[in-house]
C-alpha positions in Angstrom: -23.1 134.1 53.9 -23.2 137.6 52.3 -23.9 139.4 55.6 -20.5 138.9 57.3 -20.3 142.4 58.7 -18.5 143.9 61.7 -21.8 144.0 63.5 -22.3 140.2 63.1 -18.8 139.5 64.2 -19.3 141.6 67.3 -22.6 140.0 68.0 -20.9 136.6 68.1 -17.7 137.7 69.7 -18.7 140.1 72.5 -20.7 137.6 74.6 -17.7 135.2 74.2 -15.3 137.9 75.3 -17.4 138.6 78.3 -17.9 135.0 79.2 -14.3 134.0 78.7 -13.1 136.9 80.8 -14.9 135.4 83.7 -12.8 132.2 83.5 -9.4 133.9 84.3 -11.3 136.1 86.8 -12.2 132.8 88.5 -8.5 131.8 88.5 -7.6 135.2 89.9 -10.2 134.8 92.7 -8.9 131.3 93.4 -5.4 132.7 93.7 -6.6 135.7 95.6 -8.6 133.9 98.3 -5.7 131.5 99.1 -3.4 134.5 98.9 -5.1 136.0 101.8 -3.7 133.3 104.0 -0.4 135.1 103.7 1.7 132.1 102.5 3.3 131.2 99.2 2.7 127.4 99.4 -1.2 127.5 99.1 -0.9 129.8 96.0 1.6 127.5 94.4 -0.5 124.4 95.2 -3.7 125.8 93.7 -1.8 127.0 90.6 0.1 123.7 90.2 -3.1 121.6 90.8 -5.0 123.7 88.3 -2.3 123.3 85.7 -2.1 119.5 86.2 -5.9 119.2 85.6 -5.8 121.6 82.7 -3.0 119.4 81.2 -5.4 116.4 81.4 -8.6 118.2 80.4 -7.2 120.0 77.5 -6.1 116.8 75.9 -9.8 116.6 75.3 -10.1 120.2 74.2 -10.7 118.7 70.7 -14.3 118.2 71.8 -15.0 121.9 71.8 -12.9 122.7 68.7 -13.9 119.7 66.7 -17.6 120.0 67.6 -17.5 123.7 66.7 -16.0 123.2 63.3 -18.2 120.2 62.4 -21.4 121.7 63.7 -20.7 125.1 62.0 -20.3 123.3 58.6 -23.5 121.3 59.0 -25.3 124.4 60.1 -24.0 126.3 57.0 -25.1 123.3 54.9 -28.6 123.5 56.5 -28.5 120.0 58.0 -30.1 120.3 61.5 -30.3 116.6 62.0 -26.5 116.3 61.8 -25.9 119.2 64.2 -27.9 117.4 66.9 -26.2 114.1 66.2 -22.7 115.7 66.4 -23.6 117.1 69.9 -24.8 113.7 71.1 -21.6 112.0 69.9 -19.4 114.6 71.6 -21.2 114.6 74.9 -20.9 110.8 75.1 -17.2 111.0 74.4 -16.8 113.7 77.1 -18.6 111.7 79.8 -16.6 108.5 79.0 -13.3 110.4 79.0 -14.0 111.9 82.4 -14.8 108.5 83.9 -11.5 107.1 82.6 -9.6 110.0 84.2 -11.3 109.3 87.5 -10.3 105.6 87.4 -6.7 106.4 86.5 -6.3 109.4 88.9 -3.6 107.7 91.1 -1.1 106.9 88.3 -1.8 110.2 86.5 -1.1 112.3 89.6 1.9 110.2 90.5 3.4 110.9 87.1 2.6 114.6 87.4 4.4 114.9 90.7 7.4 113.0 89.4 7.8 115.8 86.8 7.1 118.7 89.1 10.1 119.6 91.4 7.9 121.5 94.0 8.5 121.6 97.7 7.0 118.9 100.0 4.5 121.4 101.4 3.3 122.5 98.0 3.0 118.9 96.8 1.0 117.8 99.8 -1.5 120.7 99.4 -1.7 120.0 95.6 -2.6 116.3 96.2 -5.4 117.4 98.5 -6.7 119.8 95.8 -6.5 117.2 93.0 -8.2 114.5 94.9 -11.3 116.5 95.1 -11.3 118.2 91.7 -10.9 115.0 89.7 -14.6 114.1 90.5 -15.7 116.8 88.2 -13.9 115.5 85.2 -16.9 114.0 83.3 -18.8 117.3 83.6 -15.9 119.5 82.6 -15.0 117.5 79.5 -18.6 117.1 78.3 -19.0 120.9 78.7 -16.5 121.4 75.9 -18.9 119.7 73.5 -21.8 121.9 74.8 -19.8 125.1 74.4 -18.6 124.2 70.9 -22.2 123.5 69.7 -23.5 126.8 71.0 -20.6 128.7 69.4 -21.1 127.0 66.1 -24.8 128.0 65.8 -24.0 131.6 66.9 -25.8 131.2 70.3 -23.0 133.0 72.2 -25.3 134.7 74.6 -26.2 131.3 75.9 -22.4 130.6 76.4 -22.3 133.9 78.4 -25.2 132.8 80.6 -23.5 129.4 81.2 -20.2 130.9 82.2 -21.8 133.5 84.4 -23.7 130.8 86.2 -20.7 128.5 86.7 -18.1 131.1 87.5 -20.4 133.3 89.6 -21.4 130.3 91.7 -17.7 129.2 91.9 -16.6 132.6 93.1 -19.4 132.9 95.7 -18.5 129.4 97.0 -14.8 130.4 97.1 -15.5 133.2 99.5 -17.9 131.1 101.6 -15.7 128.0 101.9 -12.2 129.6 102.1 -12.8 133.0 103.7 -16.0 132.2 105.6 -15.4 128.6 106.7 -11.6 128.5 106.6 -11.4 125.4 104.4 -8.3 126.6 102.6 -7.2 124.7 99.5 -10.0 122.2 100.0 -12.6 125.0 99.8 -11.4 126.1 96.4 -11.6 122.5 95.1 -15.1 121.9 96.4 -16.4 125.2 95.0 -15.2 124.3 91.5 -16.6 120.8 91.8 -20.1 122.0 92.5 -20.0 124.6 89.7 -18.9 122.0 87.1 -21.8 119.6 87.6 -24.5 122.2 87.9 -22.9 123.9 84.8 -23.3 120.7 82.7 -27.0 120.4 83.6 -27.6 124.1 82.7 -25.6 123.7 79.4 -27.6 120.7 78.2 -30.8 122.7 78.9 -29.4 125.6 76.8 -28.8 123.1 73.9 -32.4 121.8 74.2 -33.1 122.6 70.5 -30.6 119.9 69.6 -32.7 117.4 71.5 -36.1 118.7 70.3 -36.3 116.2 67.4 -35.3 112.6 67.3 -31.9 113.2 65.8 -30.1 113.0 69.2 -31.2 109.3 69.7 -31.2 108.4 66.0 -28.5 105.8 66.6 -28.1 104.9 63.0 -27.0 108.5 62.4 -25.2 109.1 65.6 -23.1 105.9 65.1 -22.8 106.2 61.3 -19.4 104.8 60.3 -18.5 107.5 57.8 -19.5 110.4 60.1 -17.7 108.8 63.0 -14.6 108.3 60.9 -14.5 112.0 59.9 -15.1 113.1 63.5 -12.4 110.8 64.8 -9.9 112.0 62.2 -10.6 115.7 63.0 -10.6 115.1 66.7 -7.5 112.9 66.6 -5.5 115.6 64.9 -6.8 118.3 67.3 -6.1 116.1 70.3 -2.5 115.7 69.3 -2.2 119.4 68.7 -3.8 120.0 72.2 -1.4 117.5 73.9 1.6 119.3 72.3 0.3 122.8 73.3 -0.6 121.8 76.8 2.7 119.9 77.2 4.5 123.1 76.3 2.5 125.1 78.8 2.9 122.5 81.6 6.7 122.5 80.9 6.7 126.2 81.5 5.0 125.8 84.9 7.2 122.9 86.0 10.4 124.6 85.0 9.2 127.7 86.9 8.8 125.5 90.0 12.5 124.7 89.8 13.3 128.4 90.5 11.7 128.2 93.9 8.3 128.6 95.6 8.3 132.4 95.3 9.0 132.4 91.6 6.4 129.6 91.1 3.8 131.7 92.9 4.8 134.9 91.0 4.5 133.0 87.7 1.1 131.7 88.8 -0.1 135.3 89.5 1.1 136.5 86.1 -0.4 133.5 84.3 -3.8 134.9 85.2 -3.0 137.8 82.9 -2.3 135.4 80.1 -5.6 133.7 80.9 -7.3 137.0 80.5 -5.5 137.6 77.2 -6.2 134.1 75.7 -9.9 134.0 76.8 -10.6 137.6 75.8 -9.1 137.4 72.3 -10.4 133.9 71.7 -13.8 135.6 71.5 -12.9 136.9 68.1 -11.3 133.5 67.2 -14.5 131.8 68.1 -16.4 134.2 65.8 -14.0 133.1 63.0 -14.7 129.5 63.8 -18.4 129.9 63.4 -18.4 132.1 60.3 -15.6 130.3 58.5 -17.2 126.9 59.3 -20.5 128.1 58.0 -18.9 129.5 54.9 -17.1 126.2 54.2 -20.5 124.4 54.6 -22.1 126.8 52.2 -19.2 126.4 49.7 -18.3 130.2 49.7 -14.5 130.9 49.5 -15.0 134.7 49.4 -17.0 134.4 52.7 -14.1 132.5 54.3 -11.8 135.3 53.4 -14.2 138.0 54.6 -14.8 136.2 57.9 -11.1 135.8 58.5 -10.3 139.4 57.8 -13.1 141.0 59.8 -12.6 138.8 62.9 -8.8 139.4 62.8 -9.2 143.1 62.6 -11.1 143.1 65.9 -8.7 140.6 67.5 -5.7 142.8 66.6 -7.3 145.9 68.1 -8.2 143.9 71.3 -4.6 142.7 71.7 -3.3 146.3 71.7 -5.9 147.4 74.3 -5.1 144.5 76.6 -1.4 145.2 76.5 -1.9 148.8 77.5 -4.3 147.7 80.3 -1.8 145.3 81.7 0.9 148.0 81.7 -1.2 150.5 83.5 -3.1 148.2 85.9 -0.7 145.3 86.3 0.9 146.3 89.6 -2.5 146.9 91.2 -3.9 143.6 90.0 -0.8 141.8 91.4 -1.5 143.3 94.8 -5.1 142.2 94.7 -4.1 138.6 94.0 -1.4 138.2 96.7 -0.4 139.8 100.0 3.0 138.1 100.2 5.7 140.8 99.7 8.2 138.6 97.9 5.7 137.3 95.5 4.5 140.8 94.7 8.0 142.0 94.0 8.8 139.0 91.8 5.6 139.3 89.8 6.3 143.0 89.1 9.7 142.1 87.9 8.4 139.8 85.2 5.3 141.9 84.4 6.6 143.3 81.0 6.3 139.8 79.5 2.6 139.7 80.0 2.3 143.2 78.6 3.9 142.0 75.3 2.0 138.7 75.3 -1.3 139.9 73.6 0.5 141.4 70.5 2.8 138.4 70.3 0.0 135.8 70.4 -2.8 137.3 68.4 -1.9 135.7 65.1 -1.8 132.2 66.6 -5.2 132.6 68.3 -6.9 133.9 65.2 -5.5 131.3 62.9 -6.6 128.6 65.3 -10.2 129.9 64.9 -9.9 130.0 61.1 -8.4 126.5 60.9 -11.0 125.0 63.3 -13.9 126.4 61.3 -12.4 125.0 58.1 -11.6 121.7 59.9 -8.0 121.9 58.8 -7.0 119.7 61.7 -4.1 118.0 60.0 -2.6 121.4 59.2 -3.1 122.6 62.8 -1.3 119.5 64.0 1.7 119.9 61.7 2.0 123.6 62.5 2.1 122.8 66.2 4.7 120.1 65.7 7.1 122.6 64.1 6.3 125.3 66.7 6.9 123.0 69.7 10.2 121.9 68.2 11.2 125.6 68.0 10.0 126.1 71.6 12.1 123.2 72.8 15.2 124.8 71.3 14.3 128.0 73.0 13.9 126.2 76.4 17.3 124.5 75.9 19.1 127.9 75.7 17.2 130.9 77.1 16.4 129.8 80.7 20.0 128.8 81.2 21.1 132.2 80.1 18.4 134.5 81.5 16.7 132.4 84.3 13.0 133.0 84.6 13.2 135.8 82.1 14.4 133.2 79.6 11.5 130.9 80.4 9.0 133.7 79.6 11.0 134.6 76.4 10.7 130.9 75.3 6.9 131.1 75.8 6.8 134.1 73.5 8.8 132.3 70.9 6.3 129.5 70.9 3.4 131.8 70.1 5.3 133.6 67.4 6.1 130.2 65.8 2.5 129.1 65.9 1.3 132.2 64.1 3.9 132.1 61.5 3.5 128.4 60.6 -0.3 128.6 60.2 0.0 131.8 58.2 1.9 129.8 55.6 -1.0 127.4 55.3 -3.9 129.8 55.3 -4.7 129.4 51.6 -6.0 125.9 52.3 -8.9 127.3 54.3 -10.2 129.1 51.3 -9.7 126.1 49.1 -11.7 124.0 51.6 -14.8 126.0 50.6 -14.3 125.7 46.8 
């Protein structure tokens, strides 16, 4: 662990930055192709449907994060048998969780619509979208485990190849189904469904070294009680943290829907900027996950500190560049994503919030990576509990005073609180490697 250099961090991070940037690009294309229909309702439906599914899927985001931290530590400890066994456990959990969501889709969607005060037209289109997309749940959740494994062993070029395949295919099918065949919202859903299942097959092939030996079907190891208990503890804490975070994000979207279809559509357009920010800067957080996890596995506290500092320096620089880019190119990007004049005007009005978002959120994203690598899952959970409590207080006051501006301000408060609470607990990451 003596070679944690800027070059190594970039070698891990840049493919992730590129691959993650294609994910919000896909969201922008989804929004853009339905935006060509010239109506606000389809834009809101795709955005609302995507958020409902994200709310469900990211409950299981612990599979990517927990897999990444645990595999990085076993990789740093030079235990290849355990790295393969961890992947097998995680993929099995992902497939089972997706099947459960498919079985429970009716009550889950009914509950989501009970919380979302959207118009009847938006709700009808959203139901159509969700009814198709839910069949990709097992593939989507299992892919979290695949991605976490590849990041942990520093195979981030493989992650890039996987994302390029999935999102490139999805975008091509968007244009074919929506613009070419006129399928509308259904076309966006079917395009994503095809990309998800083909992506899982490709991802498992990319992880073929984990299946090269017998460790993936060494059931005594895969189902070992002590290892399962540790995995459940780590994943349970991260799951609760993910539920809280996704609940906060979903509340933002649902409260925005209460300001009308135009504001809902404008917020959906601007959320694509936040997707670009989160996914782009997460590349450096993922580098921290891998390197911090390996340092903990190798029992090197100085390497934990070095990995955290170097990765955070690049993350901070990236946040500044993104903010400047949004300020300069934001109006043009808005125009690309929607042709509806009222939505364009509203999105420009709230654009300054997404210009500030990268600098506001960078600490929270970097500490997430550091804590995941060190498997400080309990600390992550507790920090999120405090941050969400602060966010609730902000939601109780700011939207009532400032309308949709107050809603965006409350979201910034959430990210500031997340960064501050984890900063207070950072010392435990170094002690984990002692």
